[in-house]
C-alpha positions in Angstrom: -10.3 -33.4 10.4 -8.3 -31.3 8.1 -5.8 -29.3 10.1 -5.7 -26.6 7.3 -8.9 -25.2 8.3 -9.8 -21.7 7.1 -10.4 -18.4 8.7 -13.0 -16.1 7.1 -12.3 -12.4 6.9 -14.7 -9.9 8.7 -15.2 -6.2 9.2 -18.8 -6.4 7.9 -17.5 -7.5 4.5 -17.6 -10.9 2.6 -14.2 -12.0 1.6 -13.5 -13.8 -1.6 -10.3 -14.2 -3.2 -11.7 -14.0 -6.5 -8.4 -14.7 -8.2 -10.6 -14.2 -10.4 -8.8 -16.2 -12.1 -11.5 -18.9 -12.3 -11.4 -19.4 -8.6 -13.2 -18.3 -5.6 -11.7 -18.1 -2.2 -14.2 -17.8 0.7 -11.9 -17.3 3.5 -8.2 -17.1 3.2 -7.7 -20.6 3.8 -7.1 -20.6 7.4 -8.7 -23.1 9.9 -11.3 -24.9 8.3 -12.9 -28.1 9.8 -14.4 -30.4 7.1 -17.1 -32.2 8.7 -18.8 -35.6 7.5 -22.1 -35.0 5.8 -24.5 -34.3 4.5 -27.0 -34.2 7.1 -30.3 -36.1 6.7 -32.3 -34.3 4.2 -35.6 -35.8 5.7 -35.0 -34.7 9.3 -37.3 -31.4 9.4 -37.1 -30.3 12.9 -40.8 -30.5 14.5 -40.3 -26.8 15.5 -39.6 -25.7 11.9 -42.4 -27.5 10.2 -44.4 -24.4 10.0 -41.5 -22.5 8.6 -40.9 -25.3 5.9 -44.4 -25.3 5.0 -44.6 -21.4 4.7 -41.2 -21.7 2.3 -43.3 -24.4 0.3 -45.9 -21.9 -0.2 -43.6 -19.4 -1.5 -42.1 -21.9 -3.8 -45.3 -23.1 -5.2 -46.5 -19.5 -5.6 -43.5 -18.6 -7.7 -43.7 -21.9 -9.6 -47.2 -21.2 -10.6 -47.7 -17.6 -10.9 -44.3 -15.6 -11.8 -44.9 -14.4 -15.3 -41.3 -14.8 -16.6 -41.2 -18.5 -16.8 -37.7 -18.9 -17.9 -36.6 -17.2 -14.7 -38.1 -20.0 -12.5 -35.1 -22.3 -12.0 -35.7 -24.5 -9.1 -31.8 -24.8 -8.4 -31.4 -21.3 -8.3 -34.2 -20.8 -6.1 -32.6 -23.4 -3.8 -29.4 -22.0 -3.6 -30.9 -18.5 -3.2 -33.0 -19.7 -0.3 -30.0 -21.5 1.3 -28.0 -18.3 1.0 -30.6 -16.3 2.6 -30.7 -18.4 5.5 -26.8 -18.0 5.9 -27.1 -14.4 5.5 -29.8 -14.0 8.1 -27.2 -15.1 10.7 -25.8 -11.7 10.4 -22.3 -12.9 9.9 -21.7 -11.1 6.6 -18.5 -12.3 4.8 -17.8 -15.2 7.2 -20.5 -17.9 7.3 -21.4 -18.5 3.7 -22.9 -20.9 1.3 -20.8 -22.4 -1.6 -22.0 -23.7 -4.8 -20.4 -26.9 -6.1 -18.6 -24.8 -8.6 -17.4 -22.6 -5.8 -16.3 -25.7 -3.8 -14.2 -27.0 -6.6 -12.8 -23.6 -7.5 -11.7 -22.9 -3.9 -9.7 -26.1 -3.9 -7.7 -24.7 -6.8 -6.4 -21.8 -4.5 -5.2 -24.4 -1.9 -3.0 -25.8 -4.6 -1.9 -22.5 -6.0 -3.4 -23.1 -9.4 -5.3 -20.2 -11.0 -7.1 -18.9 -14.1 -8.6 -15.7 -14.4 -8.0 -12.1 -13.8 -6.1 -12.0 -10.3 -8.0 -9.9 -7.8 -9.3 -10.1 -4.3 -12.9 -9.1 -4.0 -15.0 -8.6 -0.9 -18.7 -7.5 -0.2 -18.7 -4.3 1.7 -21.9 -2.4 2.4 -23.6 -4.5 -0.2 -21.0 -3.6 -3.0 -18.4 -5.7 -4.4 -14.9 -4.0 -3.6 -11.5 -4.9 -4.8 -9.1 -5.5 -2.0 -6.2 -5.8 -4.2 -5.0 -7.2 -7.5 -2.3 -10.0 -7.2 1.3 -9.4 -8.1 2.1 -9.7 -12.0 -1.6 -10.5 -12.9 -3.9 -9.3 -15.7 -5.8 -7.1 -13.0 -2.6 -5.3 -11.9 -1.6 -4.7 -15.3 -4.9 -3.5 -16.3 -4.9 -1.0 -13.4 -7.5 -2.6 -11.1 -6.8 -0.7 -7.7 -7.7 -1.7 -4.0 -10.9 0.0 -3.1 -12.3 0.0 -6.5 -16.1 -0.8 -6.5 -17.3 -3.1 -9.3 -20.4 -1.3 -10.7 -20.9 -3.3 -14.0 -19.7 -6.5 -15.7 -19.5 -6.4 -19.5 -21.8 -3.5 -19.4 -24.5 -4.8 -17.1 -25.2 -3.6 -13.6 -24.1 -5.9 -10.8 -25.3 -3.8 -8.0 -27.3 -5.6 -5.5 -26.3 -8.9 -6.6 -24.9 -11.4 -4.3 -21.1 -12.0 -4.4 -21.3 -15.2 -5.8 -23.3 -14.3 -8.7 -20.9 -11.2 -9.4 -18.1 -13.8 -9.3 -19.7 -15.9 -11.8 -19.9 -13.2 -14.3 -16.3 -12.0 -13.8 -14.7 -15.5 -14.0 -14.1 -17.4 -17.3 -11.6 -19.3 -19.3 -8.1 -18.2 -19.9 -7.7 -15.9 -23.1 -11.3 -14.6 -22.9 -11.9 -10.9 -22.1 -14.0 -9.2 -19.4 -15.0 -5.5 -19.2 -15.4 -4.0 -15.7 -16.8 -0.6 -14.8 -15.3 0.6 -11.7 -16.2 3.3 -9.3 -13.7 5.4 -7.2 -15.0 5.3 -3.6 -13.2 8.6 -2.9 -14.4 10.6 -5.9 -17.4 8.6 -7.2 -16.0 8.8 -10.6 -16.4 5.7 -12.9 -14.0 4.2 -15.3 -14.1 1.0 -17.6 -11.1 -1.4 -18.1 -10.9 -4.5 -20.3 -8.9 -7.4 -18.6 -7.9 -10.7 -20.4 -8.3 -13.6 -18.3 -5.1 -15.8 -18.0 -3.7 -18.8 -16.5 -1.6 -17.4 -13.7 1.2 -19.0 -11.5 1.2 -17.2 -8.4 4.6 -16.7 -6.8 3.9 -16.3 -3.3 7.3 -15.2 -2.2 9.4 -12.6 -3.9 12.5 -10.5 -2.9 14.8 -7.9 -4.1 17.8 -6.0 -2.5 16.8 -2.7 -2.6 19.0 -0.4 -4.4 21.4 1.9 -2.4 20.8 0.0 0.7 21.8 -3.0 2.5 18.1 -4.3 3.1 15.9 -6.8 1.6 12.5 -6.2 0.4 10.5 -9.5 0.9 7.0 -9.7 -0.3 4.4 -12.4 0.7 1.7 -12.3 -1.8 -0.4 -15.2 -0.5 0.0 -17.9 2.3 -0.4 -20.8 0.2 1.3 -24.3 0.2 5.0 -24.0 -0.1 5.0 -20.2 1.1 7.0 -21.1 4.3 9.6 -23.0 2.5 10.0 -20.6 -0.1 10.4 -17.9 2.5 13.1 -20.0 4.1 15.1 -20.1 1.0 14.8 -16.5 0.2 15.9 -15.6 3.9 18.8 -18.0 3.4 19.9 -16.3 0.0 19.4 -12.8 1.8 21.6 -13.8 4.5 24.4 -15.1 2.1 24.1 -11.8 0.1 24.8 -9.7 3.4 21.7 -7.9 4.0 21.5 -6.0 7.3 17.7 -5.8 7.6 14.4 -7.1 6.1 11.5 -5.4 5.1 8.5 -7.9 5.2 5.6 -6.8 2.9 2.3 -8.1 3.9 0.3 -5.3 2.0 -2.7 -6.4 0.0 -1.9 -10.2 1.1 -5.2 -11.7 1.5 -4.1 -14.5 3.6 -4.0 -18.3 3.2 -3.3 -21.6 5.1 -3.0 -21.6 8.9 0.1 -23.9 8.9 1.7 -21.5 6.5 1.0 -18.5 8.8 2.4 -20.3 11.8 5.6 -21.4 9.8 6.0 -17.9 8.5 5.9 -16.4 12.0 8.2 -19.1 13.4 10.9 -18.0 11.2 11.0 -14.6 12.9 10.2 -15.5 16.4 12.3 -17.3 18.9 9.5 -18.9 21.1 5.9 -18.4 22.0 2.6 -18.8 20.3 1.6 -17.6 16.8 -2.1 -16.9 17.8 -4.9 -17.9 20.2 -8.3 -19.4 19.4 -11.5 -18.8 21.2 -14.7 -20.9 21.1 -18.5 -19.9 21.5 -18.2 -20.8 25.2 -15.3 -18.2 25.7 -12.7 -21.0 26.0 -9.3 -19.9 24.9 -6.3 -22.1 23.7 -2.8 -21.2 22.1 -1.6 -22.3 18.7 2.3 -22.5 19.2 5.1 -21.5 17.0 6.8 -24.5 15.0 9.7 -26.2 16.6 13.1 -26.7 15.1 12.3 -23.9 12.6 15.5 -21.9 11.1 15.3 -18.3 12.8 16.0 -15.1 10.9 17.5 -12.6 13.4 18.0 -9.7 11.1 16.5 -6.4 12.0 12.7 -6.3 10.7 9.9 -4.0 9.7 6.5 -5.1 8.7 4.5 -3.3 6.1 0.7 -3.7 6.4 -2.5 -1.9 4.9 -6.2 -2.4 4.8 -5.6 -5.3 2.4 -3.6 -7.1 4.7 -6.1 -9.9 5.9 -6.2 -13.3 7.5 -3.1 -15.3 7.7 -1.1 -12.1 7.1 -2.8 -10.7 10.1 -1.8 -13.5 12.3 1.7 -12.9 11.3 1.5 -9.2 11.8 -0.3 -9.5 15.1 2.3 -12.2 16.3 5.3 -10.2 15.4 3.8 -7.1 16.9 3.0 -8.6 20.1 6.6 -9.8 20.4 8.0 -6.4 19.5 10.0 -8.2 16.9 9.7 -5.3 14.5 7.8 -2.1 13.8 4.6 -2.4 11.9 4.3 0.5 9.2 1.2 1.2 7.1 -2.5 1.2 7.6 -4.9 -0.8 9.9 -5.3 -4.2 8.4 -8.6 -5.6 7.3 -9.7 -7.5 10.5 -10.1 -11.0 9.9 -11.9 -13.1 12.7 -13.8 -16.2 12.4 -12.9 -19.8 11.8 -15.1 -21.7 9.5 -16.6 -25.2 9.6 -17.2 -26.6 6.3 -20.4 -28.8 6.1 -20.6 -30.7 2.7 -24.4 -30.6 1.2 -25.5 -33.7 -0.9 -25.1 -32.2 -4.4 -21.5 -30.9 -3.7 -22.3 -27.6 -2.6 -21.4 -26.6 0.9 -21.8 -24.5 4.1 -19.2 -22.7 5.8 -20.2 -21.8 9.1 -18.2 -19.8 11.8 -17.4 -21.6 15.2 -14.3 -20.1 16.3 -12.6 -16.7 16.7 -8.7 -16.1 16.8 -6.7 -13.7 18.8 -3.2 -12.4 18.8 -1.0 -14.3 21.1 -1.5 -11.7 23.8 -5.2 -11.9 23.4 -5.8 -8.9 21.3 -9.1 -9.2 19.4 -8.8 -8.5 15.6 -12.1 -9.3 14.4 -13.7 -6.2 13.1 -10.7 -4.1 14.5 -7.7 -5.2 12.4 -4.0 -4.7 13.5 -3.0 -1.1 14.0 0.2 -0.1 13.0 3.2 1.2 15.2 3.9 3.9 12.4 0.9 5.1 10.5 1.6 6.0 6.9 -1.0 6.1 4.4 -0.9 6.1 0.7 -3.2 7.7 -1.7 -5.6 5.8 -3.8 -3.6 6.3 -6.8 -0.2 5.2 -5.4 0.5 1.5 -6.1 2.8 0.1 -3.4 6.2 -1.0 -4.9 6.7 -4.6 -5.3 10.4 -6.6 -5.3 9.6 -7.6 -9.1 9.2 -4.0 -10.0 12.2 -2.8 -8.6 14.6 -4.7 -10.5 16.7 -2.1 -12.5 15.6 0.7 -10.5 18.3 3.0 -9.1 18.8 4.4 -5.8 17.6 7.9 -6.7 14.4 6.4 -8.3 13.7 4.7 -5.1 14.1 7.9 -3.0 11.6 9.5 -5.4 9.3 6.7 -5.1 5.5 7.7 -3.8 5.7 4.6 -1.8 5.9 6.3 1.5 5.3 3.4 3.5 8.5 1.5 2.1 10.6 4.5 2.2 9.4 5.1 6.1 10.4 1.4 6.6 14.0 1.9 4.9 14.5 4.8 7.2 13.5 3.0 10.5 15.9 0.3 9.6 18.7 2.7 8.6 18.5 4.7 11.9 17.3 2.0 14.2 18.6 -1.4 15.3 15.7 -3.2 17.0 16.7 -5.4 20.0 17.2 -9.0 19.2 
């Protein structure tokens, strides 16, 4: 079994890290067991014979009678039927069917290799919703905003389409362009933007010493391989430069590898567990912190919002349970199930939920999210500051920023010294 199993996201929405970068991310790369397969294709359960016959009737009727013969594509019908079976479980956004292309593209996410537009997309209320553009990507530069609803791709409506099909329309080779028509969920107004796809090296950890302060703003954009070691290097440099506090920014972080989440939490916590897992029988067991990890003991504040998901929620929940530092911002996305990957014979796969995870103290996050200690919201038009965008900024410009969450975090660290 592969220990880097995946968590899928919840809250009634399908989560895909479009990293629309020619990549699809179906679960934030946490806990995913990869089972040997495929299952025997001829083993039709006796009790399901009538149902299989019924599906054959429908298949034959479509094949013989549907007027648009060019639309009758057996593989598309097969994949549609499998997707329908998974969707019927009601585990929207958790259990999912992956085409062979999606399986291959998901693996590129694990390696941190992306090509596309750079956005996180989930299905919510049968609409494709942007969670957040990734830092420094074409999507961010083009003005894609968290919460945007994708209405059209290249002038064609995508409303009512399954998320994999929308993904297929948006992804493409680097250097090509795609047009997205977006709807603001608050006002209903639509706008169209053009994005040029690109090969995008994602830096999962960035940091900057905030102007006019002795505080370090550390952002984790994605919990991929190497993130934990990159954070350790950043914290070493922060310590050498004499910072007196750390603002850990997990806003719009879609998550990543479980081992990375545990490694990150372990750098801020002295002892205990990173999370708990619960199976279908209600059995619960802990996932401990890493041993022998160098500890950061600087005062800490953590920034979260509705785009904080998966591994980022694991870390936020662990830090909150340990009272390590105040969580500032908005309630997180609400990730919840652990996926089991079952390869199918043509390279496609099923990812089926079989575990749920909890915070170290046993709090449920599935459908609920992590609630901040200090609630601070941002308007839909306000883009959170990121370390790379703060270079060259003056102290006065920082104070005038509309990023109220970051400013509140600065205030907390300047007036309060959390107990160590």
